[in-house]
MDTraj code that builds the backbone (N, CA, C; nanometers):
import mdtraj as md
import numpy as np

residues = "MET ARG GLU ASP ALA ARG PRO SER THR ALA LYS GLU ASN PRO SER PRO GLY THR PRO LEU LEU ARG VAL SER ILE THR ASP THR ARG LEU".split()
xyz = np.array([
    [-4.0148, -4.5443, -3.8962],
    [-4.0818, -4.3984, -3.9361],
    [-4.0467, -4.3833, -4.0831],
    [-3.9616, -4.4279, -4.1378],
    [-3.9358, -4.4067, -4.2826],
    [-4.0287, -4.4792, -4.3779],
    [-4.0730, -4.6042, -4.3230],
    [-4.1832, -4.6696, -4.3855],
    [-4.3077, -4.6068, -4.3926],
    [-4.3150, -4.5337, -4.2930],
    [-4.4569, -4.4403, -4.2784],
    [-4.4595, -4.3292, -4.3696],
    [-4.3386, -4.2955, -4.3924],
    [-4.3188, -4.1728, -4.4790],
    [-4.3333, -4.2237, -4.6283],
    [-4.2991, -4.3394, -4.6573],
    [-4.3060, -4.3931, -4.7936],
    [-4.4453, -4.3842, -4.8426],
    [-4.5473, -4.4637, -4.7641],
    [-4.6818, -4.4689, -4.8106],
    [-4.7561, -4.3356, -4.8270],
    [-4.7063, -4.2439, -4.7196],
    [-4.7615, -4.1207, -4.7299],
    [-4.7281, -4.0389, -4.8684],
    [-4.5982, -4.0477, -4.9091],
    [-4.5525, -3.9948, -5.0355],
    [-4.6189, -4.0568, -5.1541],
    [-4.6285, -4.1828, -5.1442],
    [-4.6803, -4.2630, -5.2658],
    [-4.8465, -4.2366, -5.2728],
    [-4.9107, -4.1993, -5.1569],
    [-5.0612, -4.1503, -5.1749],
    [-5.0646, -4.0227, -5.2318],
    [-4.9726, -3.9323, -5.1890],
    [-4.9593, -3.7957, -5.2414],
    [-4.9136, -3.7816, -5.3925],
    [-4.8534, -3.8755, -5.4414],
    [-4.7797, -3.8655, -5.5610],
    [-4.8829, -3.8907, -5.6630],
    [-4.9862, -3.9884, -5.6420],
    [-5.0896, -4.0161, -5.7514],
    [-5.1752, -3.9177, -5.7537],
    [-5.2014, -3.8178, -5.6610],
    [-5.2807, -3.7164, -5.6720],
    [-5.2381, -3.6210, -5.7692],
    [-5.1180, -3.5574, -5.7568],
    [-5.0534, -3.4435, -5.8306],
    [-4.9930, -3.5139, -5.9691],
    [-4.9891, -3.6462, -5.9713],
    [-4.9511, -3.7125, -6.0745],
    [-5.0712, -3.7398, -6.1952],
    [-5.1961, -3.7361, -6.1436],
    [-5.3042, -3.7558, -6.2173],
    [-5.2958, -3.6228, -6.3271],
    [-5.3158, -3.5187, -6.2667],
    [-5.3405, -3.3884, -6.3694],
    [-5.2122, -3.3724, -6.4418],
    [-5.0760, -3.4130, -6.4069],
    [-4.9928, -3.4114, -6.4858],
    [-4.9810, -3.5166, -6.6041],
    [-5.0471, -3.6183, -6.5713],
    [-5.0700, -3.7140, -6.6829],
    [-5.1764, -3.6601, -6.7858],
    [-5.2667, -3.6007, -6.7242],
    [-5.3633, -3.5381, -6.8193],
    [-5.3025, -3.4473, -6.9031],
    [-5.2347, -3.3677, -6.8802],
    [-5.1442, -3.2434, -6.9528],
    [-5.0866, -3.3086, -7.0310],
    [-4.9898, -3.4243, -7.0159],
    [-4.9098, -3.4854, -7.1017],
    [-4.9809, -3.5426, -7.2328],
    [-5.0969, -3.5984, -7.1962],
    [-5.1790, -3.6432, -7.3079],
    [-5.2262, -3.5296, -7.3973],
    [-5.2482, -3.4110, -7.3411],
    [-5.2761, -3.3042, -7.4082],
    [-5.1907, -3.2424, -7.4948],
    [-5.0681, -3.2534, -7.4404],
    [-4.9522, -3.1971, -7.5076],
    [-4.9071, -3.2838, -7.6320],
    [-4.9433, -3.4112, -7.6245],
    [-4.9285, -3.5154, -7.7252],
    [-5.0207, -3.4823, -7.8312],
    [-5.1355, -3.4610, -7.8026],
    [-5.2458, -3.4273, -7.8960],
    [-5.2225, -3.3130, -7.9751],
    [-5.1724, -3.1978, -7.9088],
    [-5.1592, -3.0593, -7.9443],
    [-5.0117, -3.0781, -8.0670],
])
top = md.Topology()
chain = top.add_chain()
for i, resn in enumerate(residues, 1):
    res = top.add_residue(resn, chain, resSeq=i)
    for name in ("N", "CA", "C"):
        top.add_atom(name, md.element.get_by_symbol(name[0]), res)
traj = md.Trajectory(xyz[None], top)
């Protein structure tokens, strides 16, 4: 069950991580 929860979190991590990465690039430009 732990192995199933790991892939689920990894798939949900990239989703919220994409907008966060874009904001980081904008912060660096600012």
